[in-house]
Structures are given as C-alpha cells and as structure tokens.
N, C-alpha and C positions, 0 to 999 in steps of 0.2 A: 455300604462300602462298595466301591466299583471294582468289578473283576478285572477290568483293563488296568486299573491302578495297581492291583495286586500282582498281575502278570508283569507289569513294568518293574515293580519293586524286585520281584524274584530275578528277573533277567538282569537288572542293574546290580543286584547283590552278587550275581555270578560273574559279571564282567567288570564291575567297578568302573563303568563307563556309560554315562547317561546318553551321550550322542549315539554310540553304537547300539545300545538297547533301543533307543527311539527309532533308529533307522530300521532295525530288525522288525519292529512292531508297526512300521509305516506311520510314524508320528514325527512331528518336528521336535528338535531338542528342547525348544522353549515350552512346548506343550508337555513334554515328558517331565521337565523340571517342575512345572506347575502341578502336575499330577502327583509327583512325589511329595511336594510341599503340602498338598491337600491331604494326602494319606498321613503324613506326619502330624498334621493338625487334628485329624480325626482320631488318631491313636494317642495323641498327647505326648509323643516322644520324638526325639531326633533320630532318624534312621541312618543318615549319612552325614559325614563331615565333609563339607565342600570347600574347595579353594579354587583359585583360577587354574591351577596346574594338576590338582589331584582330587580324587574322590575316595573316601574311606568309609567303610561301614562301621557304625558304632556298635558297642556291646549290645544295646537294645535292639539294633537292627539285626545282629547275628541271632539273638534269641527269637525275634519275630520271624526271621527267615526259616528257622527250624520248624516253627509252628505252621508256616505256610506249606511245608512239604508233607505234613501229616494228613 
C-alpha cells in the first residue's frame, strides 16, 4: 500500500474534495482520482460515492479513516 495514497485518502476524507486534496498534495486531480480508485481496489471496498457535483464518504470509508488515525 502506498503512503501517498493513504495520505490522499485521509485528506480527501477530511475535505470531501478530491481537487482541493490533490492540489494540497501537489498532484493533479486526475492522478488523485486514480490513486483513490487504486486504494479502493486494493482494499476491496468503495471509500467514496462520487458524482459530478458531490463526493461523499461511505460507511466503509468512515471506518477505514478511523483506522488510519490510529
């Protein structure tokens, strides 16, 4: 598991904004989206519900974010 992907996940969980999180971590939004998809695939769960206007963290994403803070 990539530490940058985890950092991006935690930042995105806090802000609910992939673009803002990507810019804070000096990544492109497209690279950030791909990194989150890669993390979801590795974990086998959907961490965020994405739409064109909104990003929401899933229940699984909430549980995983708590584990990331430990």
